[in-house]
mmCIF entry with sequence, helices, sheets and N, C-alpha, C, O atoms, coordinates in Angstrom:
data_MODEL
# 
_entry.id   MODEL 
# 
_entity.id                         1 
_entity.type                       polymer 
_entity.pdbx_number_of_molecules   1 
# 
_entity_poly.entity_id                      1 
_entity_poly.type                           'polypeptide(L)' 
_entity_poly.nstd_linkage                   no 
_entity_poly.nstd_monomer                   no 
_entity_poly.pdbx_seq_one_letter_code       
;(UNK)(UNK)(UNK)(UNK)(UNK)(UNK)(UNK)(UNK)(UNK)(UNK)(UNK)(UNK)(UNK)(UNK)(UNK)(UNK)
(UNK)(UNK)(UNK)(UNK)(UNK)(UNK)(UNK)(UNK)(UNK)(UNK)(UNK)(UNK)(UNK)(UNK)(UNK)(UNK)
(UNK)(UNK)(UNK)(UNK)(UNK)(UNK)(UNK)(UNK)(UNK)(UNK)(UNK)(UNK)(UNK)(UNK)(UNK)(UNK)
(UNK)(UNK)(UNK)(UNK)(UNK)
;
_entity_poly.pdbx_seq_one_letter_code_can   XXXXXXXXXXXXXXXXXXXXXXXXXXXXXXXXXXXXXXXXXXXXXXXXXXXXX 
_entity_poly.pdbx_strand_id                 A 
# 
loop_
_entity_poly_seq.entity_id 
_entity_poly_seq.num 
_entity_poly_seq.mon_id 
_entity_poly_seq.hetero 
1 1  UNK n 
1 2  UNK n 
1 3  UNK n 
1 4  UNK n 
1 5  UNK n 
1 6  UNK n 
1 7  UNK n 
1 8  UNK n 
1 9  UNK n 
1 10 UNK n 
1 11 UNK n 
1 12 UNK n 
1 13 UNK n 
1 14 UNK n 
1 15 UNK n 
1 16 UNK n 
1 17 UNK n 
1 18 UNK n 
1 19 UNK n 
1 20 UNK n 
1 21 UNK n 
1 22 UNK n 
1 23 UNK n 
1 24 UNK n 
1 25 UNK n 
1 26 UNK n 
1 27 UNK n 
1 28 UNK n 
1 29 UNK n 
1 30 UNK n 
1 31 UNK n 
1 32 UNK n 
1 33 UNK n 
1 34 UNK n 
1 35 UNK n 
1 36 UNK n 
1 37 UNK n 
1 38 UNK n 
1 39 UNK n 
1 40 UNK n 
1 41 UNK n 
1 42 UNK n 
1 43 UNK n 
1 44 UNK n 
1 45 UNK n 
1 46 UNK n 
1 47 UNK n 
1 48 UNK n 
1 49 UNK n 
1 50 UNK n 
1 51 UNK n 
1 52 UNK n 
1 53 UNK n 
# 
_struct_asym.id          A 
_struct_asym.entity_id   1 
# 
loop_
_struct_conf.conf_type_id 
_struct_conf.id 
_struct_conf.pdbx_PDB_helix_id 
_struct_conf.beg_label_comp_id 
_struct_conf.beg_label_asym_id 
_struct_conf.beg_label_seq_id 
_struct_conf.pdbx_beg_PDB_ins_code 
_struct_conf.end_label_comp_id 
_struct_conf.end_label_asym_id 
_struct_conf.end_label_seq_id 
_struct_conf.pdbx_end_PDB_ins_code 
_struct_conf.beg_auth_comp_id 
_struct_conf.beg_auth_asym_id 
_struct_conf.beg_auth_seq_id 
_struct_conf.end_auth_comp_id 
_struct_conf.end_auth_asym_id 
_struct_conf.end_auth_seq_id 
_struct_conf.pdbx_PDB_helix_class 
_struct_conf.details 
_struct_conf.pdbx_PDB_helix_length 
HELX_P HELX_P1 AA1 UNK A 3  ? UNK A 5  ? UNK A 3  UNK A 5  5 ? 3 
HELX_P HELX_P2 AA2 UNK A 50 ? UNK A 52 ? UNK A 50 UNK A 52 5 ? 3 
# 
_struct_conf_type.id          HELX_P 
_struct_conf_type.criteria    ? 
_struct_conf_type.reference   ? 
# 
_struct_sheet.id               AA1 
_struct_sheet.type             ? 
_struct_sheet.number_strands   3 
_struct_sheet.details          ? 
# 
loop_
_struct_sheet_order.sheet_id 
_struct_sheet_order.range_id_1 
_struct_sheet_order.range_id_2 
_struct_sheet_order.offset 
_struct_sheet_order.sense 
AA1 1 2 ? anti-parallel 
AA1 2 3 ? anti-parallel 
# 
loop_
_struct_sheet_range.sheet_id 
_struct_sheet_range.id 
_struct_sheet_range.beg_label_comp_id 
_struct_sheet_range.beg_label_asym_id 
_struct_sheet_range.beg_label_seq_id 
_struct_sheet_range.pdbx_beg_PDB_ins_code 
_struct_sheet_range.end_label_comp_id 
_struct_sheet_range.end_label_asym_id 
_struct_sheet_range.end_label_seq_id 
_struct_sheet_range.pdbx_end_PDB_ins_code 
_struct_sheet_range.beg_auth_comp_id 
_struct_sheet_range.beg_auth_asym_id 
_struct_sheet_range.beg_auth_seq_id 
_struct_sheet_range.end_auth_comp_id 
_struct_sheet_range.end_auth_asym_id 
_struct_sheet_range.end_auth_seq_id 
AA1 1 UNK A 18 ? UNK A 20 ? UNK A 18 UNK A 20 
AA1 2 UNK A 26 ? UNK A 29 ? UNK A 26 UNK A 29 
AA1 3 UNK A 34 ? UNK A 37 ? UNK A 34 UNK A 37 
# 
loop_
_atom_site.group_PDB 
_atom_site.id 
_atom_site.type_symbol 
_atom_site.label_atom_id 
_atom_site.label_alt_id 
_atom_site.label_comp_id 
_atom_site.label_asym_id 
_atom_site.label_entity_id 
_atom_site.label_seq_id 
_atom_site.pdbx_PDB_ins_code 
_atom_site.Cartn_x 
_atom_site.Cartn_y 
_atom_site.Cartn_z 
_atom_site.occupancy 
_atom_site.B_iso_or_equiv 
_atom_site.pdbx_formal_charge 
_atom_site.auth_seq_id 
_atom_site.auth_comp_id 
_atom_site.auth_asym_id 
_atom_site.auth_atom_id 
_atom_site.pdbx_PDB_model_num 
ATOM 1   N N  . UNK A 1 1  ? -8.263  -1.097  -11.594 1.00 0.00 ? 1  UNK A N  1 
ATOM 2   C CA . UNK A 1 1  ? -7.372  -0.703  -10.683 1.00 0.00 ? 1  UNK A CA 1 
ATOM 3   C C  . UNK A 1 1  ? -7.322  0.894   -10.789 1.00 0.00 ? 1  UNK A C  1 
ATOM 4   O O  . UNK A 1 1  ? -7.203  1.438   -11.886 1.00 0.00 ? 1  UNK A O  1 
ATOM 5   N N  . UNK A 1 2  ? -7.408  1.545   -9.716  1.00 0.00 ? 2  UNK A N  1 
ATOM 6   C CA . UNK A 1 2  ? -7.396  2.991   -9.751  1.00 0.00 ? 2  UNK A CA 1 
ATOM 7   C C  . UNK A 1 2  ? -6.004  3.554   -9.554  1.00 0.00 ? 2  UNK A C  1 
ATOM 8   O O  . UNK A 1 2  ? -5.182  3.066   -8.779  1.00 0.00 ? 2  UNK A O  1 
ATOM 9   N N  . UNK A 1 3  ? -5.793  4.661   -10.346 1.00 0.00 ? 3  UNK A N  1 
ATOM 10  C CA . UNK A 1 3  ? -4.523  5.257   -10.177 1.00 0.00 ? 3  UNK A CA 1 
ATOM 11  C C  . UNK A 1 3  ? -4.465  5.980   -8.867  1.00 0.00 ? 3  UNK A C  1 
ATOM 12  O O  . UNK A 1 3  ? -3.332  6.280   -8.491  1.00 0.00 ? 3  UNK A O  1 
ATOM 13  N N  . UNK A 1 4  ? -5.465  6.315   -8.103  1.00 0.00 ? 4  UNK A N  1 
ATOM 14  C CA . UNK A 1 4  ? -5.410  6.941   -6.876  1.00 0.00 ? 4  UNK A CA 1 
ATOM 15  C C  . UNK A 1 4  ? -4.668  6.025   -5.831  1.00 0.00 ? 4  UNK A C  1 
ATOM 16  O O  . UNK A 1 4  ? -4.048  6.548   -4.905  1.00 0.00 ? 4  UNK A O  1 
ATOM 17  N N  . UNK A 1 5  ? -4.724  4.825   -5.963  1.00 0.00 ? 5  UNK A N  1 
ATOM 18  C CA . UNK A 1 5  ? -4.064  3.906   -4.991  1.00 0.00 ? 5  UNK A CA 1 
ATOM 19  C C  . UNK A 1 5  ? -2.677  3.542   -5.321  1.00 0.00 ? 5  UNK A C  1 
ATOM 20  O O  . UNK A 1 5  ? -2.120  2.658   -4.670  1.00 0.00 ? 5  UNK A O  1 
ATOM 21  N N  . UNK A 1 6  ? -2.062  4.165   -6.300  1.00 0.00 ? 6  UNK A N  1 
ATOM 22  C CA . UNK A 1 6  ? -0.728  3.857   -6.809  1.00 0.00 ? 6  UNK A CA 1 
ATOM 23  C C  . UNK A 1 6  ? 0.228   4.437   -5.726  1.00 0.00 ? 6  UNK A C  1 
ATOM 24  O O  . UNK A 1 6  ? 0.060   5.576   -5.289  1.00 0.00 ? 6  UNK A O  1 
ATOM 25  N N  . UNK A 1 7  ? 1.279   3.588   -5.285  1.00 0.00 ? 7  UNK A N  1 
ATOM 26  C CA . UNK A 1 7  ? 2.286   3.893   -4.396  1.00 0.00 ? 7  UNK A CA 1 
ATOM 27  C C  . UNK A 1 7  ? 3.286   4.755   -5.081  1.00 0.00 ? 7  UNK A C  1 
ATOM 28  O O  . UNK A 1 7  ? 3.386   4.715   -6.307  1.00 0.00 ? 7  UNK A O  1 
ATOM 29  N N  . UNK A 1 8  ? 4.007   5.508   -4.377  1.00 0.00 ? 8  UNK A N  1 
ATOM 30  C CA . UNK A 1 8  ? 5.116   6.493   -4.965  1.00 0.00 ? 8  UNK A CA 1 
ATOM 31  C C  . UNK A 1 8  ? 6.374   5.666   -4.878  1.00 0.00 ? 8  UNK A C  1 
ATOM 32  O O  . UNK A 1 8  ? 7.223   5.786   -5.762  1.00 0.00 ? 8  UNK A O  1 
ATOM 33  N N  . UNK A 1 9  ? 6.570   4.739   -3.756  1.00 0.00 ? 9  UNK A N  1 
ATOM 34  C CA . UNK A 1 9  ? 7.871   4.077   -3.640  1.00 0.00 ? 9  UNK A CA 1 
ATOM 35  C C  . UNK A 1 9  ? 7.595   2.663   -2.948  1.00 0.00 ? 9  UNK A C  1 
ATOM 36  O O  . UNK A 1 9  ? 6.503   2.442   -2.424  1.00 0.00 ? 9  UNK A O  1 
ATOM 37  N N  . UNK A 1 10 ? 8.488   1.836   -2.961  1.00 0.00 ? 10 UNK A N  1 
ATOM 38  C CA . UNK A 1 10 ? 8.369   0.631   -2.197  1.00 0.00 ? 10 UNK A CA 1 
ATOM 39  C C  . UNK A 1 10 ? 8.559   0.824   -0.740  1.00 0.00 ? 10 UNK A C  1 
ATOM 40  O O  . UNK A 1 10 ? 9.503   1.493   -0.319  1.00 0.00 ? 10 UNK A O  1 
ATOM 41  N N  . UNK A 1 11 ? 7.682   0.251   0.058   1.00 0.00 ? 11 UNK A N  1 
ATOM 42  C CA . UNK A 1 11 ? 7.841   0.506   1.508   1.00 0.00 ? 11 UNK A CA 1 
ATOM 43  C C  . UNK A 1 11 ? 8.940   -0.314  2.173   1.00 0.00 ? 11 UNK A C  1 
ATOM 44  O O  . UNK A 1 11 ? 9.249   -0.172  3.357   1.00 0.00 ? 11 UNK A O  1 
ATOM 45  N N  . UNK A 1 12 ? 9.520   -1.194  1.324   1.00 0.00 ? 12 UNK A N  1 
ATOM 46  C CA . UNK A 1 12 ? 10.543  -2.113  1.956   1.00 0.00 ? 12 UNK A CA 1 
ATOM 47  C C  . UNK A 1 12 ? 11.990  -1.459  1.656   1.00 0.00 ? 12 UNK A C  1 
ATOM 48  O O  . UNK A 1 12 ? 12.878  -1.462  2.509   1.00 0.00 ? 12 UNK A O  1 
ATOM 49  N N  . UNK A 1 13 ? 12.139  -0.936  0.456   1.00 0.00 ? 13 UNK A N  1 
ATOM 50  C CA . UNK A 1 13 ? 13.465  -0.470  0.023   1.00 0.00 ? 13 UNK A CA 1 
ATOM 51  C C  . UNK A 1 13 ? 13.568  0.995   -0.425  1.00 0.00 ? 13 UNK A C  1 
ATOM 52  O O  . UNK A 1 13 ? 14.656  1.558   -0.550  1.00 0.00 ? 13 UNK A O  1 
ATOM 53  N N  . UNK A 1 14 ? 12.422  1.570   -0.654  1.00 0.00 ? 14 UNK A N  1 
ATOM 54  C CA . UNK A 1 14 ? 12.297  2.932   -1.027  1.00 0.00 ? 14 UNK A CA 1 
ATOM 55  C C  . UNK A 1 14 ? 12.514  3.152   -2.529  1.00 0.00 ? 14 UNK A C  1 
ATOM 56  O O  . UNK A 1 14 ? 12.522  4.306   -2.957  1.00 0.00 ? 14 UNK A O  1 
ATOM 57  N N  . UNK A 1 15 ? 12.686  2.133   -3.334  1.00 0.00 ? 15 UNK A N  1 
ATOM 58  C CA . UNK A 1 15 ? 12.856  2.316   -4.850  1.00 0.00 ? 15 UNK A CA 1 
ATOM 59  C C  . UNK A 1 15 ? 11.480  2.640   -5.417  1.00 0.00 ? 15 UNK A C  1 
ATOM 60  O O  . UNK A 1 15 ? 10.438  2.136   -4.997  1.00 0.00 ? 15 UNK A O  1 
ATOM 61  N N  . UNK A 1 16 ? 11.570  3.563   -6.447  1.00 0.00 ? 16 UNK A N  1 
ATOM 62  C CA . UNK A 1 16 ? 10.430  4.106   -7.087  1.00 0.00 ? 16 UNK A CA 1 
ATOM 63  C C  . UNK A 1 16 ? 9.898   3.242   -8.306  1.00 0.00 ? 16 UNK A C  1 
ATOM 64  O O  . UNK A 1 16 ? 8.769   3.447   -8.752  1.00 0.00 ? 16 UNK A O  1 
ATOM 65  N N  . UNK A 1 17 ? 10.725  2.282   -8.829  1.00 0.00 ? 17 UNK A N  1 
ATOM 66  C CA . UNK A 1 17 ? 10.315  1.511   -9.953  1.00 0.00 ? 17 UNK A CA 1 
ATOM 67  C C  . UNK A 1 17 ? 9.432   0.321   -9.634  1.00 0.00 ? 17 UNK A C  1 
ATOM 68  O O  . UNK A 1 17 ? 9.946   -0.777  -9.427  1.00 0.00 ? 17 UNK A O  1 
ATOM 69  N N  . UNK A 1 18 ? 8.101   0.503   -9.587  1.00 0.00 ? 18 UNK A N  1 
ATOM 70  C CA . UNK A 1 18 ? 7.097   -0.518  -9.125  1.00 0.00 ? 18 UNK A CA 1 
ATOM 71  C C  . UNK A 1 18 ? 6.310   -0.970  -10.284 1.00 0.00 ? 18 UNK A C  1 
ATOM 72  O O  . UNK A 1 18 ? 6.021   -0.190  -11.192 1.00 0.00 ? 18 UNK A O  1 
ATOM 73  N N  . UNK A 1 19 ? 5.960   -2.191  -10.281 1.00 0.00 ? 19 UNK A N  1 
ATOM 74  C CA . UNK A 1 19 ? 5.224   -2.853  -11.423 1.00 0.00 ? 19 UNK A CA 1 
ATOM 75  C C  . UNK A 1 19 ? 3.836   -3.350  -10.808 1.00 0.00 ? 19 UNK A C  1 
ATOM 76  O O  . UNK A 1 19 ? 3.845   -3.984  -9.753  1.00 0.00 ? 19 UNK A O  1 
ATOM 77  N N  . UNK A 1 20 ? 2.718   -3.079  -11.431 1.00 0.00 ? 20 UNK A N  1 
ATOM 78  C CA . UNK A 1 20 ? 1.535   -3.578  -10.957 1.00 0.00 ? 20 UNK A CA 1 
ATOM 79  C C  . UNK A 1 20 ? 1.359   -5.027  -11.172 1.00 0.00 ? 20 UNK A C  1 
ATOM 80  O O  . UNK A 1 20 ? 1.775   -5.589  -12.185 1.00 0.00 ? 20 UNK A O  1 
ATOM 81  N N  . UNK A 1 21 ? 0.726   -5.640  -10.191 1.00 0.00 ? 21 UNK A N  1 
ATOM 82  C CA . UNK A 1 21 ? 0.481   -7.190  -10.376 1.00 0.00 ? 21 UNK A CA 1 
ATOM 83  C C  . UNK A 1 21 ? -0.959  -7.486  -10.475 1.00 0.00 ? 21 UNK A C  1 
ATOM 84  O O  . UNK A 1 21 ? -1.749  -6.577  -10.217 1.00 0.00 ? 21 UNK A O  1 
ATOM 85  N N  . UNK A 1 22 ? -1.401  -8.661  -10.821 1.00 0.00 ? 22 UNK A N  1 
ATOM 86  C CA . UNK A 1 22 ? -2.694  -8.955  -10.971 1.00 0.00 ? 22 UNK A CA 1 
ATOM 87  C C  . UNK A 1 22 ? -3.345  -8.818  -9.467  1.00 0.00 ? 22 UNK A C  1 
ATOM 88  O O  . UNK A 1 22 ? -2.710  -9.115  -8.455  1.00 0.00 ? 22 UNK A O  1 
ATOM 89  N N  . UNK A 1 23 ? -4.561  -8.377  -9.455  1.00 0.00 ? 23 UNK A N  1 
ATOM 90  C CA . UNK A 1 23 ? -5.190  -8.178  -8.286  1.00 0.00 ? 23 UNK A CA 1 
ATOM 91  C C  . UNK A 1 23 ? -5.329  -6.657  -7.994  1.00 0.00 ? 23 UNK A C  1 
ATOM 92  O O  . UNK A 1 23 ? -4.618  -5.851  -8.594  1.00 0.00 ? 23 UNK A O  1 
ATOM 93  N N  . UNK A 1 24 ? -6.277  -6.254  -7.039  1.00 0.00 ? 24 UNK A N  1 
ATOM 94  C CA . UNK A 1 24 ? -6.513  -4.963  -6.788  1.00 0.00 ? 24 UNK A CA 1 
ATOM 95  C C  . UNK A 1 24 ? -5.508  -4.433  -5.856  1.00 0.00 ? 24 UNK A C  1 
ATOM 96  O O  . UNK A 1 24 ? -5.422  -4.902  -4.721  1.00 0.00 ? 24 UNK A O  1 
ATOM 97  N N  . UNK A 1 25 ? -4.752  -3.496  -6.257  1.00 0.00 ? 25 UNK A N  1 
ATOM 98  C CA . UNK A 1 25 ? -3.815  -2.806  -5.306  1.00 0.00 ? 25 UNK A CA 1 
ATOM 99  C C  . UNK A 1 25 ? -2.469  -3.554  -5.058  1.00 0.00 ? 25 UNK A C  1 
ATOM 100 O O  . UNK A 1 25 ? -1.693  -3.227  -4.159  1.00 0.00 ? 25 UNK A O  1 
ATOM 101 N N  . UNK A 1 26 ? -2.266  -4.517  -5.869  1.00 0.00 ? 26 UNK A N  1 
ATOM 102 C CA . UNK A 1 26 ? -0.902  -5.388  -5.765  1.00 0.00 ? 26 UNK A CA 1 
ATOM 103 C C  . UNK A 1 26 ? 0.130   -4.865  -6.579  1.00 0.00 ? 26 UNK A C  1 
ATOM 104 O O  . UNK A 1 26 ? -0.037  -4.614  -7.772  1.00 0.00 ? 26 UNK A O  1 
ATOM 105 N N  . UNK A 1 27 ? 1.359   -4.666  -5.873  1.00 0.00 ? 27 UNK A N  1 
ATOM 106 C CA . UNK A 1 27 ? 2.571   -4.202  -6.618  1.00 0.00 ? 27 UNK A CA 1 
ATOM 107 C C  . UNK A 1 27 ? 3.767   -5.074  -6.383  1.00 0.00 ? 27 UNK A C  1 
ATOM 108 O O  . UNK A 1 27 ? 3.906   -5.741  -5.358  1.00 0.00 ? 27 UNK A O  1 
ATOM 109 N N  . UNK A 1 28 ? 4.665   -5.043  -7.417  1.00 0.00 ? 28 UNK A N  1 
ATOM 110 C CA . UNK A 1 28 ? 5.975   -5.791  -7.310  1.00 0.00 ? 28 UNK A CA 1 
ATOM 111 C C  . UNK A 1 28 ? 7.096   -4.718  -7.429  1.00 0.00 ? 28 UNK A C  1 
ATOM 112 O O  . UNK A 1 28 ? 6.977   -3.773  -8.209  1.00 0.00 ? 28 UNK A O  1 
ATOM 113 N N  . UNK A 1 29 ? 8.153   -4.883  -6.661  1.00 0.00 ? 29 UNK A N  1 
ATOM 114 C CA . UNK A 1 29 ? 9.416   -4.180  -6.725  1.00 0.00 ? 29 UNK A CA 1 
ATOM 115 C C  . UNK A 1 29 ? 10.453  -5.036  -7.179  1.00 0.00 ? 29 UNK A C  1 
ATOM 116 O O  . UNK A 1 29 ? 10.889  -5.910  -6.431  1.00 0.00 ? 29 UNK A O  1 
ATOM 117 N N  . UNK A 1 30 ? 10.956  -4.853  -8.496  1.00 0.00 ? 30 UNK A N  1 
ATOM 118 C CA . UNK A 1 30 ? 11.943  -5.618  -9.038  1.00 0.00 ? 30 UNK A CA 1 
ATOM 119 C C  . UNK A 1 30 ? 13.391  -5.432  -8.343  1.00 0.00 ? 30 UNK A C  1 
ATOM 120 O O  . UNK A 1 30 ? 14.245  -6.304  -8.505  1.00 0.00 ? 30 UNK A O  1 
ATOM 121 N N  . UNK A 1 31 ? 13.628  -4.388  -7.639  1.00 0.00 ? 31 UNK A N  1 
ATOM 122 C CA . UNK A 1 31 ? 14.829  -4.233  -6.962  1.00 0.00 ? 31 UNK A CA 1 
ATOM 123 C C  . UNK A 1 31 ? 15.053  -5.074  -5.679  1.00 0.00 ? 31 UNK A C  1 
ATOM 124 O O  . UNK A 1 31 ? 16.171  -5.525  -5.427  1.00 0.00 ? 31 UNK A O  1 
ATOM 125 N N  . UNK A 1 32 ? 14.029  -5.277  -4.899  1.00 0.00 ? 32 UNK A N  1 
ATOM 126 C CA . UNK A 1 32 ? 14.224  -6.029  -3.667  1.00 0.00 ? 32 UNK A CA 1 
ATOM 127 C C  . UNK A 1 32 ? 13.335  -7.313  -3.877  1.00 0.00 ? 32 UNK A C  1 
ATOM 128 O O  . UNK A 1 32 ? 13.313  -8.161  -2.985  1.00 0.00 ? 32 UNK A O  1 
ATOM 129 N N  . UNK A 1 33 ? 12.648  -7.470  -4.957  1.00 0.00 ? 33 UNK A N  1 
ATOM 130 C CA . UNK A 1 33 ? 11.901  -8.681  -5.245  1.00 0.00 ? 33 UNK A CA 1 
ATOM 131 C C  . UNK A 1 33 ? 10.853  -8.977  -4.218  1.00 0.00 ? 33 UNK A C  1 
ATOM 132 O O  . UNK A 1 33 ? 10.651  -10.147 -3.893  1.00 0.00 ? 33 UNK A O  1 
ATOM 133 N N  . UNK A 1 34 ? 10.181  -8.007  -3.693  1.00 0.00 ? 34 UNK A N  1 
ATOM 134 C CA . UNK A 1 34 ? 9.104   -8.148  -2.956  1.00 0.00 ? 34 UNK A CA 1 
ATOM 135 C C  . UNK A 1 34 ? 7.869   -7.671  -3.533  1.00 0.00 ? 34 UNK A C  1 
ATOM 136 O O  . UNK A 1 34 ? 7.899   -6.810  -4.412  1.00 0.00 ? 34 UNK A O  1 
ATOM 137 N N  . UNK A 1 35 ? 6.669   -8.216  -3.063  1.00 0.00 ? 35 UNK A N  1 
ATOM 138 C CA . UNK A 1 35 ? 5.405   -7.720  -3.583  1.00 0.00 ? 35 UNK A CA 1 
ATOM 139 C C  . UNK A 1 35 ? 4.579   -7.379  -2.330  1.00 0.00 ? 35 UNK A C  1 
ATOM 140 O O  . UNK A 1 35 ? 4.735   -7.960  -1.256  1.00 0.00 ? 35 UNK A O  1 
ATOM 141 N N  . UNK A 1 36 ? 3.699   -6.407  -2.543  1.00 0.00 ? 36 UNK A N  1 
ATOM 142 C CA . UNK A 1 36 ? 2.729   -5.955  -1.497  1.00 0.00 ? 36 UNK A CA 1 
ATOM 143 C C  . UNK A 1 36 ? 1.480   -5.514  -2.105  1.00 0.00 ? 36 UNK A C  1 
ATOM 144 O O  . UNK A 1 36 ? 1.326   -5.332  -3.312  1.00 0.00 ? 36 UNK A O  1 
ATOM 145 N N  . UNK A 1 37 ? 0.556   -5.344  -1.158  1.00 0.00 ? 37 UNK A N  1 
ATOM 146 C CA . UNK A 1 37 ? -0.753  -4.818  -1.611  1.00 0.00 ? 37 UNK A CA 1 
ATOM 147 C C  . UNK A 1 37 ? -1.239  -3.700  -0.806  1.00 0.00 ? 37 UNK A C  1 
ATOM 148 O O  . UNK A 1 37 ? -1.135  -3.793  0.417   1.00 0.00 ? 37 UNK A O  1 
ATOM 149 N N  . UNK A 1 38 ? -1.756  -2.657  -1.327  1.00 0.00 ? 38 UNK A N  1 
ATOM 150 C CA . UNK A 1 38 ? -2.421  -1.577  -0.808  1.00 0.00 ? 38 UNK A CA 1 
ATOM 151 C C  . UNK A 1 38 ? -3.920  -1.742  -0.381  1.00 0.00 ? 38 UNK A C  1 
ATOM 152 O O  . UNK A 1 38 ? -4.708  -2.196  -1.210  1.00 0.00 ? 38 UNK A O  1 
ATOM 153 N N  . UNK A 1 39 ? -4.331  -1.412  0.811   1.00 0.00 ? 39 UNK A N  1 
ATOM 154 C CA . UNK A 1 39 ? -5.688  -1.547  1.144   1.00 0.00 ? 39 UNK A CA 1 
ATOM 155 C C  . UNK A 1 39 ? -6.238  -0.154  1.716   1.00 0.00 ? 39 UNK A C  1 
ATOM 156 O O  . UNK A 1 39 ? -5.630  0.457   2.595   1.00 0.00 ? 39 UNK A O  1 
ATOM 157 N N  . UNK A 1 40 ? -7.311  0.253   1.207   1.00 0.00 ? 40 UNK A N  1 
ATOM 158 C CA . UNK A 1 40 ? -7.929  1.566   1.785   1.00 0.00 ? 40 UNK A CA 1 
ATOM 159 C C  . UNK A 1 40 ? -8.783  1.141   2.883   1.00 0.00 ? 40 UNK A C  1 
ATOM 160 O O  . UNK A 1 40 ? -9.671  0.306   2.707   1.00 0.00 ? 40 UNK A O  1 
ATOM 161 N N  . UNK A 1 41 ? -8.520  1.748   4.148   1.00 0.00 ? 41 UNK A N  1 
ATOM 162 C CA . UNK A 1 41 ? -9.192  1.359   5.266   1.00 0.00 ? 41 UNK A CA 1 
ATOM 163 C C  . UNK A 1 41 ? -10.403 2.403   5.602   1.00 0.00 ? 41 UNK A C  1 
ATOM 164 O O  . UNK A 1 41 ? -11.322 1.988   6.308   1.00 0.00 ? 41 UNK A O  1 
ATOM 165 N N  . UNK A 1 42 ? -10.426 3.591   5.173   1.00 0.00 ? 42 UNK A N  1 
ATOM 166 C CA . UNK A 1 42 ? -11.486 4.402   5.515   1.00 0.00 ? 42 UNK A CA 1 
ATOM 167 C C  . UNK A 1 42 ? -11.133 5.906   5.586   1.00 0.00 ? 42 UNK A C  1 
ATOM 168 O O  . UNK A 1 42 ? -9.977  6.276   5.377   1.00 0.00 ? 42 UNK A O  1 
ATOM 169 N N  . UNK A 1 43 ? -12.051 6.706   5.858   1.00 0.00 ? 43 UNK A N  1 
ATOM 170 C CA . UNK A 1 43 ? -11.865 8.148   5.995   1.00 0.00 ? 43 UNK A CA 1 
ATOM 171 C C  . UNK A 1 43 ? -12.589 8.574   7.347   1.00 0.00 ? 43 UNK A C  1 
ATOM 172 O O  . UNK A 1 43 ? -13.736 8.217   7.617   1.00 0.00 ? 43 UNK A O  1 
ATOM 173 N N  . UNK A 1 44 ? -11.800 9.376   8.169   1.00 0.00 ? 44 UNK A N  1 
ATOM 174 C CA . UNK A 1 44 ? -12.425 9.922   9.403   1.00 0.00 ? 44 UNK A CA 1 
ATOM 175 C C  . UNK A 1 44 ? -11.545 9.599   10.497  1.00 0.00 ? 44 UNK A C  1 
ATOM 176 O O  . UNK A 1 44 ? -10.422 9.138   10.293  1.00 0.00 ? 44 UNK A O  1 
ATOM 177 N N  . UNK A 1 45 ? -12.066 9.850   11.807  1.00 0.00 ? 45 UNK A N  1 
ATOM 178 C CA . UNK A 1 45 ? -11.331 9.533   12.967  1.00 0.00 ? 45 UNK A CA 1 
ATOM 179 C C  . UNK A 1 45 ? -11.294 8.042   13.128  1.00 0.00 ? 45 UNK A C  1 
ATOM 180 O O  . UNK A 1 45 ? -12.173 7.315   12.664  1.00 0.00 ? 45 UNK A O  1 
ATOM 181 N N  . UNK A 1 46 ? -10.183 7.573   13.843  1.00 0.00 ? 46 UNK A N  1 
ATOM 182 C CA . UNK A 1 46 ? -10.149 6.199   14.217  1.00 0.00 ? 46 UNK A CA 1 
ATOM 183 C C  . UNK A 1 46 ? -11.106 5.906   15.281  1.00 0.00 ? 46 UNK A C  1 
ATOM 184 O O  . UNK A 1 46 ? -11.462 6.836   16.006  1.00 0.00 ? 46 UNK A O  1 
ATOM 185 N N  . UNK A 1 47 ? -11.558 4.751   15.461  1.00 0.00 ? 47 UNK A N  1 
ATOM 186 C CA . UNK A 1 47 ? -12.527 4.397   16.488  1.00 0.00 ? 47 UNK A CA 1 
ATOM 187 C C  . UNK A 1 47 ? -11.776 4.194   17.848  1.00 0.00 ? 47 UNK A C  1 
ATOM 188 O O  . UNK A 1 47 ? -10.654 3.704   17.965  1.00 0.00 ? 47 UNK A O  1 
ATOM 189 N N  . UNK A 1 48 ? -12.597 4.662   18.877  1.00 0.00 ? 48 UNK A N  1 
ATOM 190 C CA . UNK A 1 48 ? -11.952 4.707   20.146  1.00 0.00 ? 48 UNK A CA 1 
ATOM 191 C C  . UNK A 1 48 ? -11.862 3.339   20.701  1.00 0.00 ? 48 UNK A C  1 
ATOM 192 O O  . UNK A 1 48 ? -12.765 2.533   20.476  1.00 0.00 ? 48 UNK A O  1 
ATOM 193 N N  . UNK A 1 49 ? -10.831 3.027   21.410  1.00 0.00 ? 49 UNK A N  1 
ATOM 194 C CA . UNK A 1 49 ? -10.602 1.633   22.164  1.00 0.00 ? 49 UNK A CA 1 
ATOM 195 C C  . UNK A 1 49 ? -10.774 1.988   23.558  1.00 0.00 ? 49 UNK A C  1 
ATOM 196 O O  . UNK A 1 49 ? -10.796 3.161   23.933  1.00 0.00 ? 49 UNK A O  1 
ATOM 197 N N  . UNK A 1 50 ? -10.906 0.920   24.386  1.00 0.00 ? 50 UNK A N  1 
ATOM 198 C CA . UNK A 1 50 ? -11.071 0.980   25.854  1.00 0.00 ? 50 UNK A CA 1 
ATOM 199 C C  . UNK A 1 50 ? -9.810  1.685   26.436  1.00 0.00 ? 50 UNK A C  1 
ATOM 200 O O  . UNK A 1 50 ? -9.943  2.399   27.430  1.00 0.00 ? 50 UNK A O  1 
ATOM 201 N N  . UNK A 1 51 ? -8.596  1.515   25.856  1.00 0.00 ? 51 UNK A N  1 
ATOM 202 C CA . UNK A 1 51 ? -7.337  1.986   26.346  1.00 0.00 ? 51 UNK A CA 1 
ATOM 203 C C  . UNK A 1 51 ? -7.262  3.542   26.061  1.00 0.00 ? 51 UNK A C  1 
ATOM 204 O O  . UNK A 1 51 ? -6.542  4.202   26.810  1.00 0.00 ? 51 UNK A O  1 
ATOM 205 N N  . UNK A 1 52 ? -7.915  4.156   25.086  1.00 0.00 ? 52 UNK A N  1 
ATOM 206 C CA . UNK A 1 52 ? -7.761  5.426   24.659  1.00 0.00 ? 52 UNK A CA 1 
ATOM 207 C C  . UNK A 1 52 ? -8.820  6.362   25.428  1.00 0.00 ? 52 UNK A C  1 
ATOM 208 O O  . UNK A 1 52 ? -8.801  7.580   25.248  1.00 0.00 ? 52 UNK A O  1 
ATOM 209 N N  . UNK A 1 53 ? -9.680  5.791   26.235  1.00 0.00 ? 53 UNK A N  1 
ATOM 210 C CA . UNK A 1 53 ? -10.729 6.537   26.987  1.00 0.00 ? 53 UNK A CA 1 
ATOM 211 C C  . UNK A 1 53 ? -10.120 7.130   28.250  1.00 0.00 ? 53 UNK A C  1 
ATOM 212 O O  . UNK A 1 53 ? -10.817 7.790   29.021  1.00 0.00 ? 53 UNK A O  1 
# 
């Protein structure tokens, strides 16, 4: 698990007390009892779609 992917707060309640879970990028928030996972999608400009042309 990389420290670069560590979130600063829970995306659901905003609390900063997060606990890592088993699995890459998985976190648990004990305050709102929710778990979530971070995924890196890439670097660079977004791909163009037909609607954006």
